[in-house]
C-alpha positions as CSV (number, residue, x, y, z in Angstrom):
1,M,131.0,78.3,82.3
2,G,129.9,81.8,83.4
3,N,129.5,83.1,79.8
4,L,127.6,80.0,78.8
5,L,125.2,80.4,81.7
6,K,124.7,84.1,80.7
7,G,123.8,83.0,77.2
8,L,121.4,80.4,78.5
9,Y,119.7,83.0,80.7
10,A,119.3,85.4,77.8
11,L,117.6,82.6,75.9
12,F,115.3,81.6,78.7
13,L,114.3,85.2,79.3
14,F,112.5,85.1,75.9
15,I,110.8,81.7,76.5
16,T,107.7,82.6,78.4
17,V,105.2,80.1,79.9
18,A,102.5,82.7,80.3
19,A,99.0,81.5,80.8
20,S,97.0,81.2,77.5
21,V,93.6,82.9,77.7
22,S,91.0,83.8,75.1
23,W,90.4,87.3,76.5
24,T,92.5,90.4,76.9
25,A,94.4,90.2,80.2
26,T,95.9,93.5,81.5
27,P,98.7,93.6,82.6
28,F,98.8,89.8,82.6
29,N,96.8,86.8,83.7
30,P,97.7,86.0,87.3
31,A,97.4,82.6,89.0
32,S,94.6,84.0,91.1
33,F,92.6,87.3,91.1
34,P,91.9,89.0,94.4
35,L,88.1,89.6,94.5
36,A,87.3,90.6,98.1
37,V,90.6,90.8,100.1
38,R,90.3,93.0,103.1
39,S,91.3,90.9,106.2
40,P,92.6,87.4,107.1
41,Y,88.9,86.3,107.2
42,L,87.5,88.3,104.3
43,S,89.7,86.8,101.6
44,A,88.0,85.7,98.4
45,W,89.9,84.8,95.2
46,L,89.3,83.7,91.7
47,A,91.6,80.8,90.9
48,Q,92.8,81.3,87.3
49,G,95.5,78.7,86.8
50,S,96.4,78.7,83.2
51,G,93.2,80.6,82.4
52,A,89.8,80.5,84.0
53,A,87.1,83.1,83.4
54,L,85.0,84.6,86.1
55,N,82.3,82.1,85.4
56,D,84.5,79.1,84.9
57,V,85.3,78.4,88.6
58,W,83.9,79.2,92.1
59,P,85.6,81.9,94.1
60,T,87.6,80.4,97.0
61,F,88.9,81.4,100.4
62,W,92.7,81.8,100.4
63,T,93.0,78.2,101.6
64,G,91.3,77.0,98.4
65,Q,87.9,76.2,100.1
66,I,84.9,77.3,98.0
67,V,83.0,80.4,99.1
68,G,79.9,80.3,97.1
69,W,79.4,83.6,95.2
70,A,77.2,83.4,92.1
71,G,76.0,86.0,89.6
72,F,73.4,86.0,86.8
73,V,72.1,88.5,84.4
74,K,68.9,88.4,82.3
75,V,68.9,90.2,78.9
76,D,65.5,90.4,77.2
77,G,64.4,87.4,79.3
78,K,67.5,85.3,78.4
79,P,69.6,84.3,81.5
80,F,73.4,84.2,81.6
81,V,75.7,83.3,84.4
82,F,78.6,85.7,84.9
83,L,80.0,84.7,88.3
84,G,80.8,81.2,89.7
85,T,79.7,77.8,88.3
86,P,76.2,77.2,89.7
87,N,74.3,74.1,88.9
88,V,70.5,74.8,88.7
89,P,68.6,71.7,87.5
90,A,65.3,73.5,87.4
91,A,66.4,76.2,85.0
92,S,68.4,76.6,81.9
93,F,70.9,79.4,81.2
94,S,73.9,80.3,79.1
95,K,77.4,81.4,80.0
96,A,78.4,85.0,79.5
97,V,81.6,85.2,77.5
98,Q,84.6,86.9,79.1
99,K,86.1,89.6,76.9
100,S,88.7,91.1,79.2
101,S,90.3,91.0,82.7
102,Q,92.4,93.6,84.5
103,F,93.9,94.1,87.9
104,T,95.2,97.2,89.6
105,S,96.4,97.8,93.1
106,T,92.8,98.0,94.4
107,Q,90.5,96.5,91.7
108,S,89.9,93.4,89.6
109,I,87.7,94.2,86.6
110,F,86.1,91.8,84.2
111,V,84.0,92.5,81.1
112,L,81.7,89.8,79.9
113,S,79.4,89.6,77.0
114,A,75.8,88.5,77.7
115,G,74.3,88.5,74.2
116,P,73.9,92.1,73.0
117,V,74.9,93.5,76.4
118,D,78.3,93.8,78.0
119,L,78.6,93.6,81.8
120,T,81.5,95.2,83.6
121,V,82.0,93.6,87.0
122,T,84.4,95.5,89.3
123,F,85.7,94.0,92.5
124,L,87.0,96.8,94.7
125,S,88.9,96.1,97.9
126,P,89.7,99.6,99.0
127,V,93.3,100.4,100.1
128,E,92.9,103.3,102.5
129,P,96.1,103.0,104.6
130,T,96.1,106.6,105.9
131,D,92.5,106.4,107.1
132,L,92.4,104.0,110.0
133,V,88.6,103.9,110.1
134,K,88.2,103.0,106.5
135,Q,91.2,100.7,106.3
136,S,89.9,98.7,109.3
137,I,86.4,98.1,107.8
138,P,86.5,94.4,106.5
139,F,84.2,95.1,103.6
140,A,84.7,94.9,99.8
141,Y,82.5,96.0,96.8
142,M,81.3,94.3,93.7
143,A,79.8,96.7,91.2
144,V,78.0,95.6,88.1
145,S,77.0,97.9,85.2
146,A,75.6,97.1,81.8
147,V,75.8,98.6,78.3
148,S,74.2,97.7,75.0
149,T,76.7,96.8,72.2
150,D,74.3,96.5,69.2
151,G,72.8,100.0,69.2
152,A,69.5,98.7,70.5
153,S,67.8,98.9,73.9
154,H,67.5,95.9,76.1
155,S,65.7,94.9,79.3
156,V,68.3,93.8,81.9
157,Q,68.1,92.4,85.4
158,V,71.1,91.5,87.6
159,Y,71.4,89.0,90.4
160,S,74.0,87.8,92.9
161,D,74.1,85.7,96.0
162,I,76.6,84.4,98.5
163,S,76.4,81.1,100.4
164,A,76.8,80.2,104.1
165,E,80.2,78.7,103.2
166,W,81.7,82.1,103.9
167,V,81.1,81.9,107.7
168,S,83.0,78.7,108.6
169,G,85.8,76.4,107.6
170,D,83.5,73.4,108.5
171,N,80.4,73.0,106.3
172,S,78.8,70.7,108.8
173,M,78.3,73.6,111.2
174,I,74.8,75.2,111.6
175,A,74.2,78.7,110.4
176,N,71.3,81.1,110.9
177,W,70.5,84.4,109.1
178,T,68.2,87.4,108.9
179,T,67.3,89.9,106.2
180,S,66.7,93.6,106.7
181,T,65.0,95.8,104.1
182,G,64.8,99.4,103.2
183,S,66.9,101.6,100.8
184,I,69.7,99.1,101.5
185,I,68.8,95.4,101.7
186,T,71.1,93.3,103.9
187,H,71.5,89.7,104.6
188,Q,73.2,88.8,107.8
189,V,74.6,85.3,108.2
190,Q,76.4,83.8,111.2
191,L,77.1,80.5,113.0
192,Q,74.5,79.4,115.4
193,T,77.2,78.4,117.9
194,Q,80.2,80.6,118.1
195,N,83.5,80.4,120.0
196,V,85.5,83.5,120.8
197,F,89.0,83.7,119.5
198,T,89.0,80.4,117.7
199,E,89.5,79.2,114.1
200,V,88.5,76.2,112.0
201,N,90.5,75.7,108.9
202,D,91.7,79.3,109.2
203,H,88.1,80.7,109.2
204,T,87.2,82.6,112.4
205,Q,84.5,81.0,114.6
206,C,84.2,83.8,117.1
207,E,81.6,86.5,117.6
208,N,81.1,87.2,113.9
209,F,78.7,87.5,111.1
210,L,78.8,88.0,107.3
211,T,76.8,90.7,105.6
212,F,75.8,90.9,101.9
213,S,74.1,94.1,100.9
214,A,73.1,95.8,97.7
215,T,72.2,99.3,96.5
216,L,72.1,101.2,93.3
217,I,74.3,104.3,93.0
218,N,72.2,107.5,92.6
219,D,69.0,105.7,93.6
220,L,68.6,105.5,97.4
221,T,65.0,106.5,97.5
222,A,61.8,104.4,97.9
223,S,61.9,103.7,94.1
224,Q,64.9,101.4,94.7
225,A,62.8,99.0,96.8
226,A,60.5,98.5,93.9
227,G,63.4,97.4,91.6
228,T,65.4,95.4,94.2
229,T,64.2,92.0,95.5
230,F,65.7,89.5,97.9
231,Q,65.3,85.8,98.9
232,T,67.0,83.3,101.1
233,G,66.8,79.6,100.7
234,A,68.4,76.6,99.0
235,D,70.9,77.5,96.3
236,V,68.9,75.8,93.5
237,T,65.6,77.3,94.6
238,V,66.8,80.9,94.9
239,R,68.8,80.9,91.7
240,A,66.0,79.2,89.7
241,Q,63.6,81.9,91.0
242,F,65.7,84.6,89.4
243,I,66.5,82.7,86.2
244,N,62.9,81.9,85.6
245,N,61.3,85.1,86.7
246,G,63.9,87.9,86.6
247,K,63.3,88.8,90.2
248,L,63.2,87.2,93.7
249,S,60.2,86.5,95.9
250,N,61.1,88.7,98.9
251,T,60.8,85.7,101.2
252,Q,63.0,84.3,103.9
253,D,63.9,80.7,104.6
254,T,63.9,80.2,108.4
255,N,64.9,76.6,108.4
256,F,68.3,77.2,109.9
257,R,70.6,74.3,109.1
258,A,74.1,73.0,108.4
259,I,75.9,74.9,105.7
260,S,76.0,71.9,103.4
261,N,72.4,71.0,104.0
262,N,70.6,72.2,100.9
263,W,73.3,74.9,100.7
264,P,71.5,78.1,102.0
265,V,72.2,81.1,99.9
266,F,71.3,84.8,100.3
267,G,70.2,86.4,97.0
268,L,69.7,90.0,95.8
269,S,68.5,91.1,92.4
270,R,68.1,94.5,90.7
271,D,66.1,95.4,87.7
272,L,68.1,97.9,85.6
273,G,65.2,98.6,83.3
274,T,66.1,99.5,79.8
275,V,69.8,99.5,78.9
276,S,71.1,101.5,75.9
277,S,74.5,102.4,74.6
278,A,75.2,104.5,77.6
279,P,76.6,102.4,80.6
280,T,74.2,102.1,83.5
281,D,74.9,103.3,87.0
282,P,76.3,100.3,88.7
283,V,74.4,98.0,91.1
284,V,76.7,97.9,94.1
285,F,77.0,94.8,96.3
286,S,79.0,94.8,99.5
287,V,80.3,91.8,101.3
288,G,81.7,92.1,104.8
289,H,82.9,90.0,107.7
290,I,82.3,91.7,111.1
291,R,83.4,90.4,114.5
292,D,83.9,91.8,117.9
293,P,86.1,91.4,119.8
294,A,88.8,90.8,117.2
295,I,92.1,90.1,119.1
296,N,93.0,88.6,122.4
297,Y,96.2,90.5,123.5
298,I,98.5,89.8,126.4
299,V,99.2,92.6,128.9
300,A,101.2,92.8,132.1
301,N,101.0,90.0,134.7
302,N,99.8,87.6,132.0
303,G,96.5,89.5,131.7
304,R,94.3,89.6,128.6
305,Q,92.9,92.5,126.7
306,A,90.0,92.0,124.2
307,R,90.7,94.5,121.3
308,S,88.2,95.7,118.7
309,L,88.6,96.6,115.1
310,Y,89.2,100.3,114.9
311,F,86.1,101.2,112.9
312,W,83.9,100.4,115.9
313,S,85.2,103.6,117.5
314,Q,83.2,105.5,114.9
315,F,80.1,103.4,114.3
316,A,77.4,102.3,116.8
317,S,76.0,99.4,114.8
318,P,76.6,97.1,111.8
319,S,73.9,98.8,109.8
320,A,75.6,102.1,110.3
321,V,78.9,100.6,108.9
322,I,77.1,99.1,106.0
323,S,75.2,102.3,105.1
324,S,78.3,104.4,105.3
325,F,80.3,101.9,103.2
326,L,77.8,101.7,100.4
327,D,77.1,105.4,100.4
328,D,80.8,106.0,100.0
329,F,81.2,103.8,96.9
330,K,81.6,106.7,94.4
331,N,84.2,108.4,96.5
332,A,85.9,105.2,97.4
333,L,86.2,104.3,93.7
334,A,87.7,107.8,93.0
335,R,90.2,107.4,95.8
336,A,91.1,103.9,94.6
337,Q,91.6,105.1,91.0
338,A,93.9,107.9,92.3
339,F,95.8,105.4,94.4
340,D,96.1,103.0,91.5
341,S,97.4,105.8,89.3
342,K,100.1,106.9,91.8
343,V,101.3,103.3,92.3
344,N,101.5,102.7,88.6
345,S,103.3,105.9,88.0
346,D,105.8,105.4,90.7
347,A,106.5,101.8,89.9
348,T,106.7,102.2,86.2
349,K,109.7,104.4,86.7
350,I,111.5,101.2,87.4
351,S,109.8,99.0,84.8
352,A,106.4,97.9,83.5
353,D,107.1,94.4,84.9
354,Y,107.7,95.9,88.3
355,A,104.5,97.9,88.2
356,S,102.5,94.8,87.4
357,I,104.0,92.8,90.3
358,V,103.5,95.7,92.7
359,A,99.8,96.1,91.7
360,L,99.2,92.4,92.3
361,S,100.8,92.4,95.7
362,I,99.3,95.4,97.6
363,R,95.8,94.0,98.4
364,Q,97.3,90.7,99.4
365,A,99.8,92.3,101.7
366,L,97.4,94.6,103.5
367,G,94.7,92.0,103.5
368,A,96.6,90.1,106.3
369,I,96.5,93.0,108.8
370,E,93.8,94.2,111.2
371,I,93.8,97.6,112.9
372,T,92.6,97.5,116.5
373,V,91.7,99.7,119.4
374,S,91.3,99.1,123.1
375,K,88.6,100.3,125.5
376,N,88.8,102.6,128.5
377,S,87.5,101.5,131.9
378,D,84.1,103.2,131.1
379,G,83.6,101.2,127.9
380,T,84.5,103.9,125.5
381,F,87.1,103.4,122.8
382,N,90.6,104.6,123.4
383,T,91.6,105.8,119.9
384,D,95.1,106.8,121.2
385,D,95.8,103.1,121.8
386,V,96.2,101.6,118.3
387,L,97.8,98.2,117.6
388,V,98.0,96.5,114.3
389,F,98.0,92.7,114.0
390,M,99.2,90.6,111.1
391,K,98.3,86.9,110.5
392,E,101.1,84.7,109.1
393,I,98.8,83.3,106.4
394,S,99.3,79.9,105.0
395,S,102.4,78.9,107.0
396,D,102.1,78.8,110.8
397,G,99.2,81.1,111.4
398,N,101.2,83.0,114.1
399,V,100.4,86.6,115.2
400,N,102.8,89.4,114.3
401,T,105.6,87.1,113.3
402,V,108.7,89.4,113.2
403,D,110.2,87.7,110.2
404,V,106.9,88.0,108.3
405,I,106.5,91.6,109.1
406,F,110.1,92.3,108.0
407,P,109.7,91.1,104.4
408,A,106.3,92.9,104.2
409,W,107.8,96.1,105.6
410,P,108.3,97.9,102.3
411,V,104.5,98.0,101.6
412,L,104.0,99.7,104.9
413,L,106.8,102.3,104.3
414,Y,105.1,103.2,101.0
415,T,101.5,103.2,102.0
416,N,101.6,104.5,105.6
417,P,104.7,103.9,107.9
418,A,102.4,104.4,111.0
419,L,100.9,101.0,110.3
420,G,104.4,99.6,110.7
421,K,104.9,101.4,114.0
422,F,101.6,100.0,115.2
423,L,102.7,96.5,114.2
424,L,105.9,96.8,116.1
425,E,104.3,98.4,119.1
426,G,102.5,95.2,120.2
427,L,105.8,93.3,120.1
428,F,107.7,96.0,122.0
429,R,104.9,96.5,124.6
430,Y,104.8,92.8,125.4
431,Q,108.5,92.4,125.8
432,A,108.7,95.5,127.9
433,T,106.5,93.8,130.5
434,G,109.4,91.4,131.1
435,Q,107.3,88.3,130.6
436,Y,109.4,87.0,127.7
437,P,112.4,85.4,129.3
438,N,115.0,85.3,126.4
439,K,117.6,88.0,125.8
440,W,116.8,88.1,122.1
441,S,113.6,89.3,120.3
442,V,110.5,87.1,120.4
443,H,109.6,85.4,117.2
444,D,105.9,86.2,117.3
445,L,103.1,87.4,119.6
446,G,101.2,84.2,119.6
447,A,101.2,80.8,118.0
448,S,97.6,80.9,116.7
449,Y,95.8,84.0,115.3
450,P,93.9,85.9,116.8
451,N,95.4,85.0,120.2
452,A,98.3,87.3,120.7
453,V,99.1,85.8,124.1
454,G,102.9,85.8,123.9
455,H,105.4,83.2,124.8
456,N,106.0,83.5,128.5
457,D,107.8,80.2,128.6
458,G,110.3,81.4,126.0
459,R,109.6,78.4,123.8
460,D,108.6,80.3,120.6
461,E,110.3,79.3,117.3
462,A,113.9,80.5,118.0
463,M,115.4,82.8,115.4
464,P,117.6,84.9,117.7
465,V,119.8,86.8,115.2
466,E,117.0,87.0,112.6
467,E,114.3,88.6,114.8
468,S,116.7,90.8,116.9
469,G,118.2,92.2,113.7
470,N,114.7,92.7,112.1
471,M,113.3,94.6,115.1
472,V,116.3,97.0,115.3
473,I,116.3,97.6,111.5
474,M,112.5,98.2,111.3
475,A,112.5,100.5,114.3
476,L,115.2,102.7,112.7
477,S,113.6,102.5,109.3
478,Y,110.3,103.9,110.7
479,A,112.1,106.7,112.5
480,Q,114.1,107.6,109.4
481,K,111.0,107.7,107.2
482,T,108.8,109.8,109.6
483,G,111.2,111.7,111.9
484,D,109.2,110.2,114.8
485,N,111.7,109.0,117.4
486,S,109.2,108.3,120.2
487,Q,109.3,104.5,119.8
488,L,113.1,104.5,119.8
489,Q,113.2,106.5,122.9
490,Q,110.5,104.5,124.8
491,Y,112.1,101.1,124.0
492,K,115.8,102.0,123.7
493,G,116.5,99.5,126.5
494,L,115.1,96.6,124.6
495,L,116.8,97.7,121.4
496,D,120.1,97.9,123.2
497,Q,119.5,94.4,124.8
498,W,118.9,92.9,121.4
499,T,121.9,94.6,119.9
500,Q,124.2,93.3,122.6
501,F,123.0,89.8,121.6
502,L,123.8,90.6,118.0
503,V,127.3,91.6,119.0
504,S,127.7,88.2,120.6
505,D,126.3,86.0,117.9
506,S,126.4,87.8,114.5
507,L,129.9,87.6,113.1
508,I,129.8,83.8,113.1
509,P,126.2,82.9,114.0
510,A,125.6,79.8,116.0
511,N,123.6,76.9,114.4
512,Q,120.1,78.3,114.1
513,I,117.3,78.9,111.7
514,S,116.5,82.1,109.8
515,T,113.4,83.4,108.2
516,D,113.8,80.7,105.5
517,D,113.1,78.1,108.2
518,F,112.0,75.4,105.7
519,A,115.6,75.2,104.7
520,G,116.5,74.0,108.2
521,S,119.1,75.2,110.6
522,L,122.7,76.0,109.6
523,A,125.7,77.3,111.4
524,N,127.8,80.3,110.3
525,Q,125.2,81.6,107.8
526,T,126.7,84.4,105.8
527,N,123.4,86.1,105.1
528,L,122.4,85.9,108.7
529,A,125.7,87.6,109.7
530,I,124.8,90.4,107.3
531,K,121.6,91.0,109.1
532,G,123.3,91.1,112.5
533,I,126.0,93.5,111.3
534,V,123.4,95.8,109.8
535,G,121.4,95.6,113.0
536,I,124.5,96.7,115.0
537,K,125.2,99.6,112.7
538,A,121.5,100.5,112.8
539,M,121.6,100.6,116.6
540,S,124.5,103.0,116.4
541,Q,122.2,105.4,114.6
542,I,119.4,104.8,117.0
543,A,121.7,105.6,119.9
544,E,122.6,108.9,118.2
545,L,118.9,109.7,117.8
546,V,118.1,109.0,121.4
547,G,121.0,111.1,122.8
548,T,123.6,108.5,123.7
549,P,126.6,109.4,121.5
550,A,129.2,107.2,123.3
551,Q,127.0,104.1,122.8
552,S,126.5,105.2,119.1
553,A,130.3,105.4,118.6
554,N,130.8,102.0,120.2
555,Y,128.3,100.2,118.1
556,S,129.5,101.9,114.9
557,S,133.1,100.8,115.7
558,I,132.0,97.2,116.3
559,A,130.0,97.1,113.1
560,S,133.0,98.4,111.1
561,S,135.3,95.8,112.7
562,F,132.8,93.0,112.0
563,V,132.6,94.0,108.3
564,T,136.4,93.8,107.9
565,Q,136.4,90.3,109.5
566,W,133.3,89.2,107.7
567,Q,134.7,90.0,104.2
568,K,137.6,87.7,104.8
569,L,135.4,84.9,106.2
570,A,132.5,85.2,103.8
571,T,134.2,85.7,100.4
572,S,134.7,82.5,98.5
573,S,138.2,81.2,97.8
574,S,137.7,82.1,94.1
575,G,136.9,85.7,95.1
576,Q,133.8,85.6,92.8
577,H,131.0,85.6,95.4
578,L,129.9,85.4,99.0
579,T,129.5,81.9,100.5
580,L,126.4,80.3,102.0
581,S,128.4,79.6,105.2
582,V,132.0,80.1,106.3
583,I,132.7,76.5,107.5
584,R,131.4,74.8,104.4
585,E,133.9,76.7,102.3
586,F,136.8,76.0,104.6
587,C,136.0,72.3,104.5
588,K,136.5,72.3,100.7
589,V,132.9,71.2,99.9
590,A,131.3,72.0,96.6
591,V,131.0,75.7,95.9
592,N,128.2,77.1,98.0
593,W,126.5,80.5,97.8
594,G,123.1,82.1,98.4
595,L,121.1,85.2,98.0
596,S,122.6,87.9,100.2
597,Y,119.2,89.7,100.4
598,N,119.9,91.0,103.9
599,M,122.2,93.6,102.3
600,Y,119.0,95.3,101.2
601,A,118.6,96.7,104.7
602,D,122.0,98.4,104.4
603,K,120.6,100.2,101.3
604,L,117.2,100.9,102.8
605,L,118.7,102.6,105.9
606,K,121.5,104.2,103.8
607,L,124.1,103.0,106.3
608,D,126.9,102.1,103.8
609,V,128.0,99.3,106.1
610,F,129.3,97.2,103.2
611,P,131.7,98.4,100.6
612,E,130.4,98.9,97.1
613,S,132.8,96.2,95.8
614,V,130.7,93.5,97.6
615,Y,127.5,94.7,95.8
616,E,129.3,94.7,92.5
617,M,130.7,91.2,93.1
618,Q,127.2,89.8,93.9
619,T,125.7,91.5,90.9
620,A,128.1,89.9,88.6
621,W,127.8,86.5,90.2
622,Y,124.0,86.3,90.1
623,K,124.0,86.9,86.4
624,T,126.0,83.7,86.0
625,V,123.8,81.4,88.1
626,A,120.4,82.6,87.0
627,Q,117.8,80.0,86.1
628,P,114.7,80.3,83.9
629,F,112.6,81.8,86.7
630,G,115.2,83.6,88.7
631,V,118.1,83.0,91.0
632,P,117.8,80.2,93.7
633,L,117.8,81.1,97.4
634,D,121.0,79.1,97.7
635,T,122.8,76.0,96.5
636,R,120.4,73.8,98.5
637,Y,117.0,75.3,97.9
638,V,115.0,77.6,95.7
639,D,113.0,80.4,97.1
640,Y,111.7,84.0,97.0
641,W,113.6,87.2,98.0
642,E,114.1,87.9,94.3
643,I,113.1,91.5,94.4
644,W,114.8,92.2,97.7
645,T,118.0,91.0,96.0
646,A,117.1,93.2,93.0
647,G,117.4,96.1,95.6
648,I,121.2,95.4,96.0
649,M,122.0,95.1,92.3
650,T,124.4,97.8,91.0
651,D,123.2,97.9,87.4
652,T,119.9,97.9,85.6
653,A,120.5,94.5,83.9
654,G,121.0,92.8,87.3
655,R,117.9,94.6,88.7
656,D,115.7,93.6,85.8
657,L,116.9,90.0,85.9
658,F,115.2,89.5,89.2
659,I,112.1,91.6,88.5
660,S,111.3,90.0,85.2
661,S,111.8,86.6,86.7
662,V,109.2,87.3,89.3
663,K,106.8,88.6,86.7
664,K,107.4,85.5,84.6
665,W,106.7,83.2,87.6
666,A,103.5,85.1,88.5
667,S,102.1,84.7,85.0
668,D,103.3,81.2,84.1
669,G,100.0,79.5,84.6
670,L,101.4,76.7,86.7
671,S,99.6,77.7,89.9
672,S,96.0,78.5,90.7
673,Q,96.8,79.9,94.2
674,P,97.0,83.5,95.4
675,L,100.4,84.9,94.7
676,G,103.0,82.7,96.4
677,D,106.6,83.4,97.5
678,W,108.3,80.0,97.2
679,Y,108.8,78.4,93.9
680,E,111.2,76.4,91.8
681,T,113.5,78.8,89.8
682,T,114.2,76.0,87.3
683,N,110.6,75.5,86.1
684,G,108.3,77.9,87.8
685,Q,106.5,75.3,89.9
686,P,105.0,76.5,93.2
687,E,106.6,74.9,96.2
688,G,104.3,76.1,99.0
689,F,102.9,79.3,100.7
690,R,100.1,81.4,99.2
691,A,98.4,84.7,100.0
692,R,101.0,85.7,102.5
693,P,101.6,89.3,103.4
694,V,105.3,88.9,102.6
695,V,104.6,90.0,99.0
696,G,104.6,93.5,100.5
697,G,108.4,93.0,100.0
698,H,107.8,93.3,96.3
699,L,107.9,97.1,97.0
700,G,111.4,96.6,98.3
701,R,113.2,97.7,95.2
702,W,111.1,100.8,95.0
703,T,111.3,101.7,98.6
704,C,115.0,101.8,98.7
705,D,115.4,103.6,95.4
706,R,116.8,107.1,95.9
707,G,114.5,109.4,93.9
708,L,112.8,106.3,92.3
709,D,115.5,106.4,89.7
710,G,115.8,102.7,89.6
711,Q,119.0,102.6,91.6
712,C,119.3,102.0,95.3
């Protein structure tokens, strides 16, 4: 049966279900393009499905809710739509024709033909992980440039607007707005009634507002005002004004109303003048989502601390942030291109498929985090007190869920390990206050983002071995990567406490859930035992680093003993693979097995806990049970963790089996959601989850590679 399945896999590998599109898609056509993805609340996507152009569908929030974002261009007086699907009864226009699409780690780039002129529309969501100020600014760019394609010169005007849909998850809520003019024109939109630290349908409802601004690179003088116009009002009114006249009326609608009442939009237009065969300087639009305070964080004695996004420590006003962000576009683009180039160069050393998956994952992973700072007693910002918070997008909406941080961890190790330290710090700090009553690690910092208010009742979702192992593994991983042992030293008591629990419940774990909680609870999970054993061995290294050699030797001895016992318990009676759980095998049920992806941590930390023969056995086994879109999570369910498992493969064929399967799933055209992490390996159908930061784990194969040679 094994050889037959191998042959079937080889056949399936060449049967692609890639989305069929009429334009050139580089590196492939994903289910959904990230357009403006910078935070849990600034998260706009273009749902592609089997192939939708930039002007075939509306951009949507990660939930699928429309966030109105329209774009028109007039060429020699003829209007074309290039963004969104607006209906304007009072005006007629044509659709620009999409010629190409491309995504990199930071950009989504579309080229559309509007008659004799090509438009290049670049959506840039900067990835600035080592600059806490820039990375914390929840703004993204859309840059539009034009070039003549027929050798003649043409008159060109560009327009874009956003709607009030961006500011709430409830379109019946009332919004208000203002417009400021000058070298930069900015629309500011917010809810009339706001509630601090609350969400509606995953949109924030707290002290926040949306900004939409425009400028022309190299033209920030008074001459810009003459070529840039603005207007606020009903969608059909504002858009018809541009379509019919090539400019806006510089008027403001002050009839504040419900978002769905005559759909208020906020338009900006720019006259590019005469366009020839040389590309124009781009018109640059920025869209941002500002709020303050950002996070409600628990401190000692059940107190609360209102934390601000880090960039506020450097800017005194929203206008200062907007001006700095727009002025920085050229440099931001150059930095983005350098980052994209490095990512592509590094990842291509493994494979082209791998490079494409990594590029699609980075914005999504980092778009779920927010970098925050506290204030001193005098109201100034304490920039020495940095905490990072991550939203568990599209599943529970928890704050800093440990088993969501863990699969996202590789992207942090690659881009800036300090972000990982700041994510762990909030968890460590809370539990060090003694308010969490359980002996294992907490599951998350709060049940509902952005309220990081802990679980003083101890009734969080219990994943005792999962989260305790995760915390110990990540803490050591950060220290190994950076040489900074300060967090280990400060929280060695907590780390030891969690490791003692791992000793008591890892070899044969009690009935409990793991990170794959949708699969339900199960006793004696082989893969969970792996995590606990790696955690114990990791603690032995931590003990060595913090100066407790006797403790180090003890934990190392326990881990070695557990491995010997575990091998006997967890290896199937056939000797071909590890089991899903020990008891199921003993009871003579049907052969059961699963992805032993937790062995990745052994490779990542270079602990060499498990003998190479185990890795070789698993590599051989997975090749025999692969399905068209990868290897299932286990004999009960199908799931993700493909590229983590690629990290434990002992040969290139095994590695590429998993990587190519993920690439195939991401491009199969069967989903229109932001990249998911749970799907059917039999047919590529999405099962749930979207836009989650766990895709940062797609950098897992790469992060554990020694010298990026493709082998862990």
